[in-house]
C-alpha positions in Angstrom: -0.3 0.0 -0.1 1.3 3.3 -1.1 1.0 6.8 -0.7 -0.8 8.2 -3.6 -2.0 12.0 -3.5 -2.0 14.7 -1.0 -5.1 17.5 -1.0 -4.2 20.3 1.2 -6.6 22.6 2.6 -6.2 26.2 3.9 -9.3 27.4 6.0 -10.1 29.9 8.3 -12.5 29.6 11.1 -13.6 32.9 13.5 -13.6 32.5 17.2 -16.7 33.1 19.4 -15.5 36.2 21.1 -11.8 37.6 21.0 -9.4 34.9 22.2 -6.5 36.7 24.4 -3.2 35.8 26.0 -0.3 37.3 27.2 1.2 37.5 23.8 -1.4 37.6 20.9 -4.8 38.7 20.3 -6.7 36.1 18.3 -10.4 36.6 16.2 -10.1 33.7 14.4 -7.8 30.6 13.6 -6.2 29.6 10.8 -5.6 25.8 10.0 -4.1 23.6 7.4 -6.2 20.2 6.6 -4.3 17.7 4.9 -5.9 14.6 3.2 -3.5 11.9 2.4 -5.0 9.0 -0.1 -3.5 5.6 -0.3 -3.7 3.5 -3.9 -6.3 1.5 -2.3 -8.7 4.5 -2.1 -8.0 4.7 2.1 -7.9 8.4 3.1 -6.1 9.9 6.5 -6.4 13.3 7.6 -4.3 15.6 9.4 -3.9 19.3 10.7 -1.6 22.1 11.1 -3.0 24.7 13.8 -0.1 27.4 13.1 1.0 29.9 15.4 3.2 32.3 14.4 4.2 33.3 18.4 5.4 30.1 19.3 6.5 28.7 16.1 7.2 31.2 13.5 4.2 29.6 11.2 1.6 30.8 9.7 -1.1 29.0 7.4 0.6 30.4 4.0 3.9 28.9 5.0 3.0 25.5 6.3 1.4 25.0 3.2 4.4 26.4 1.3 6.5 23.7 3.2 4.2 20.8 2.7 3.9 21.9 -1.3 7.3 22.6 -1.8 9.5 20.6 0.4 7.2 17.4 2.7 4.3 16.1 0.3 6.6 15.4 -2.5 8.9 13.1 -0.8 5.9 10.6 0.8 4.2 10.1 -2.6 4.7 6.3 -3.3 5.9 6.1 0.6 4.3 3.2 2.6 2.0 5.2 5.3 3.6 2.7 8.3 6.9 4.2 7.3 6.7 6.8 9.9 10.5 6.7 11.0 11.5 6.7 7.5 9.2 9.9 7.0 11.3 11.9 9.5 14.5 10.5 8.6 14.3 12.1 5.2 13.5 15.3 6.3 17.0 16.6 7.9 17.3 19.5 5.3 13.7 20.6 6.5 14.5 22.9 9.8 11.9 23.5 12.3 8.1 23.4 10.4 6.6 21.7 13.2 3.0 22.3 12.6 3.6 21.3 8.7 5.4 18.4 9.9 2.6 17.5 12.3 -0.2 17.7 9.7 1.3 15.1 7.5 2.0 12.7 10.8 -1.0 12.8 11.9 -2.7 12.0 8.5 -0.3 9.2 8.6 -1.4 7.8 11.9 -5.0 8.0 10.8 -4.4 6.2 8.2 -2.5 3.4 9.9 -5.4 2.8 12.4 -7.7 2.7 9.6 -5.4 0.4 7.3 -5.4 -2.1 10.7 -8.8 -1.4 11.7 -7.6 -0.1 15.1 -8.2 3.2 16.7 -4.8 5.4 17.3 -4.6 4.8 20.9 -3.8 1.0 20.2 -1.1 1.8 17.9 0.7 3.9 20.4 0.3 2.4 23.7 -3.0 1.1 24.0 -5.5 2.3 26.8 -4.2 3.5 30.0 -7.5 5.3 30.9 -10.8 5.2 29.8 -11.2 8.8 29.5 -10.3 12.5 30.0 -11.5 15.3 31.7 -12.6 18.5 30.0 -10.8 21.7 30.5 -12.6 24.9 31.1 -11.5 28.5 32.0 -10.9 31.8 30.7 -8.8 33.7 28.4 -7.2 37.0 29.2 -10.4 38.8 30.5 -11.8 41.1 33.1 -12.3 39.6 36.6 -16.1 39.9 35.9 -16.0 37.9 32.7 -13.7 35.5 33.9 -16.0 34.7 36.7 -18.9 34.7 34.7 -17.2 32.1 32.2 -16.0 29.9 35.5 -19.7 29.6 36.7 -20.9 28.5 33.5 -17.8 25.8 33.6 -18.8 24.7 37.0 -22.7 24.2 35.9 -21.5 22.2 33.2 -19.7 20.3 35.6 -16.3 21.1 34.3 -14.1 20.3 37.3 -10.6 21.7 35.3 -10.3 25.3 35.1 -7.3 27.1 32.9 -6.6 30.4 33.6 -4.8 32.9 31.3 -2.6 35.2 33.3 0.6 37.3 32.9 -0.6 41.2 33.0 0.2 42.7 36.6 1.2 40.3 39.4 -1.3 41.9 41.7 -4.2 41.9 39.6 -3.5 38.2 38.4 -3.7 37.1 41.8 -6.8 39.2 42.5 -8.4 37.2 39.8 -7.4 33.9 41.2 -8.5 34.8 44.4 -12.1 35.6 42.8 -12.3 32.5 41.2 -11.4 30.5 44.1 -13.9 32.1 46.1 -16.7 31.9 43.5 -15.8 28.0 42.6 -14.9 26.5 46.1 -12.5 24.1 46.9 -12.8 21.4 44.4 -12.3 22.4 41.4 -8.7 22.2 39.9 -7.0 25.7 39.0 -4.2 26.1 36.5 -2.5 29.4 35.3 -1.1 30.1 32.2 1.3 33.2 31.7 2.4 32.7 28.6 5.8 34.1 29.1 4.1 37.3 30.3 5.6 37.8 33.6 9.1 37.8 31.6 11.3 38.1 34.7 11.8 35.3 37.8 10.9 38.4 40.4 7.6 39.2 39.0 6.9 35.6 38.2 7.6 34.7 42.2 5.7 37.5 43.2 2.6 36.6 41.4 3.2 32.8 42.3 3.6 33.7 46.0 0.3 35.6 46.2 -1.5 32.8 44.7 -0.1 29.9 46.4 -2.7 30.1 49.4 -5.3 29.6 46.6 -4.3 26.0 45.6 -3.1 25.8 42.2 -2.4 22.5 40.4 0.5 24.0 38.1 1.9 27.1 36.9 2.6 27.3 33.0 5.4 29.0 31.1 5.8 32.1 33.8 8.6 34.0 32.1 10.4 33.9 28.8 10.7 30.7 26.9 14.7 30.9 26.7 15.3 31.3 30.2 15.7 28.0 31.9 18.0 29.4 34.8 15.1 31.7 35.6 12.3 28.9 35.7 14.7 26.9 38.0 14.8 30.0 40.4 11.4 30.2 40.2 10.8 26.4 40.6 13.3 26.6 43.8 11.4 29.4 45.3 7.3 28.7 45.2 5.5 25.5 46.2 3.4 25.3 42.8 4.6 23.1 40.4 6.0 24.5 37.3 5.2 23.5 33.7 7.0 24.6 30.7 5.1 25.2 27.2 7.2 27.2 24.9 10.3 26.1 26.6 10.0 22.8 25.1 9.5 22.0 21.2 11.9 19.2 20.4 13.1 15.9 22.6 16.3 17.9 22.7 14.5 20.7 24.8 13.5 18.2 27.1 17.1 17.5 27.7 18.1 21.0 28.4 14.9 21.4 30.8 16.4 18.4 32.6 19.8 19.3 32.8 18.7 22.9 34.3 16.1 21.2 36.6 14.0 23.8 34.9 10.6 22.6 35.5 8.2 19.7 37.1 5.8 19.4 34.2 6.5 19.2 30.4 3.4 20.4 27.8 3.5 18.4 24.9 1.8 19.9 22.0 1.7 18.1 18.7 2.0 21.4 16.7 5.1 21.6 18.5 6.9 18.3 18.3 5.8 17.7 14.5 3.1 15.2 15.3 2.8 12.2 17.1 6.1 10.2 16.5 8.2 13.0 17.8 5.7 13.9 20.7 6.3 10.1 22.1 9.9 10.7 22.4 9.3 14.0 24.0 7.4 12.0 26.5 9.6 9.1 26.8 12.5 11.5 27.9 10.3 13.1 30.4 9.4 9.8 31.7 12.8 8.8 32.1 13.9 11.7 33.8 11.0 11.8 36.3 9.1 14.6 35.0 5.2 14.3 34.1 3.5 15.2 30.9 0.5 17.4 30.2 -1.2 17.2 26.5 -1.5 20.9 25.3 -3.7 22.5 22.9 -2.9 25.2 20.2 -7.0 25.6 19.4 -7.2 22.6 16.8 -10.1 21.4 15.1 -12.0 18.0 15.9 -9.3 16.4 14.1 -6.2 17.7 16.0 -8.0 17.4 19.1 -8.8 13.6 18.1 -5.2 13.1 18.0 -4.1 14.9 21.3 -6.6 12.9 22.7 -5.6 9.5 21.7 -1.8 10.7 23.0 -3.7 11.1 26.6 -5.7 8.1 26.8 -2.4 6.0 25.4 0.1 7.7 27.8 0.2 7.0 31.7 3.1 9.7 31.7 0.3 12.4 30.6 -1.7 13.3 34.0 -3.0 16.5 32.7 -4.1 18.6 29.8 -6.2 20.6 27.6 -9.1 18.6 26.4 -11.5 21.1 25.2 -15.3 20.7 25.3 -17.5 20.3 22.0 -18.8 23.3 21.9 -16.6 25.8 24.0 -18.4 29.3 24.5 -15.3 31.3 24.2 -13.8 28.5 21.7 -14.1 28.5 17.7 -17.4 29.4 16.4 -17.4 25.9 14.1 -15.7 22.7 13.4 -15.0 20.3 10.6 -15.4 17.1 12.1 -17.6 15.3 14.5 -16.9 12.0 16.5 -15.6 13.4 20.0 -18.6 13.0 22.6 -18.7 14.6 26.2 -20.6 12.7 29.0 -20.9 13.0 32.6 -18.3 10.3 34.3 -18.1 10.3 38.4 -19.9 13.6 38.2 -17.2 15.1 36.0 -17.6 16.4 32.2 -15.2 14.1 30.4 -14.6 12.9 26.9 -13.4 9.3 26.0 -11.4 8.5 22.8 -12.8 7.5 19.8 -13.3 3.5 19.4 -13.4 3.9 15.6 -10.1 3.1 13.7 -7.7 5.8 13.4 -8.5 9.0 14.7 -12.2 7.9 14.7 -13.4 11.4 13.2 -15.8 12.1 10.6 -14.1 15.2 8.5 -17.1 17.3 7.2 -16.1 18.4 3.9 -19.0 20.9 3.3 -17.2 22.9 6.5 -14.0 22.2 4.7 -15.6 24.5 1.5 -17.4 27.0 3.4 -13.9 28.2 5.5 -11.6 27.6 2.6 -9.1 29.9 1.8 -6.9 27.9 -0.6 -6.2 24.2 -2.0 -4.1 22.4 -4.0 -3.1 18.7 -4.8 -0.1 16.9 -4.8 0.6 13.5 -6.6 
């Protein structure tokens, strides 16, 4: 069985409201959806969700890299030769989103060819379901409180709150949230590098410690591993790195500097599932925990995230977004992941259908289409 052709669709989907973090503001989200077809007519779907402030990519650069450098090399390839695929790319630096789109589609193909859900191909099932993550982007305190109240009503018990502005204002927001939601829900904070310096991050996190914060994500600039180690040594909240880790080699550097307790794995940073497994293995061997992160993907990318979280025991936490997130995308291009209340917590089970287990809605791809082309 060989790869016959690749269809690439660049799309843009609006957000329901402005999505804001410490380093960027979005009104819509670009995606590059790839559709890989074998000579037997089996189709695998993959996705890139480019975010230039994280990886330096845009939808245009992702599409160009696939069209000019990556796509032509996999025509005629066996979709199971995923190691060969990455071994043939030493001259393509970076471009993790472009690589992830192809990688996810090849894994979807492998599942469909074997008749197995993706998690069965990468470790099996270590858990049956994963809790939905709620929370809020950077917003006013009252907007944030309104959002988390609605999350709690939906039985969402994991709240991720974007911070990274003034330490005292951030701490006041967390104080008010804890007062509203009570003791039970987990609260995580994500500064997206916004506190910049260790002293500001330490001040903010010290103020937040009394509110039982589960973890603090990327408090300062990604390159400052010494600063992260300093923060980790002075606060009681576990420190998670996100922007600091893209590759397996990045994990090694974080371990050497003792800069974090948790590694945030995102397929759009690692270049897909194949390298995400390597990142997870190094983290596990080093005694760290792992987190499955999100870049705001459509259901194609979210399904890939969920399968990884279901398969790897080291992944203890994650951003598994709700099916119809109030502050998320206004629409989606796939179906197949369903939420349910399990033990009084809103959760999602990984699809048991072959591959990603997602049905891609071709009419939605057409509705949000910006550009498309074929490689064969």
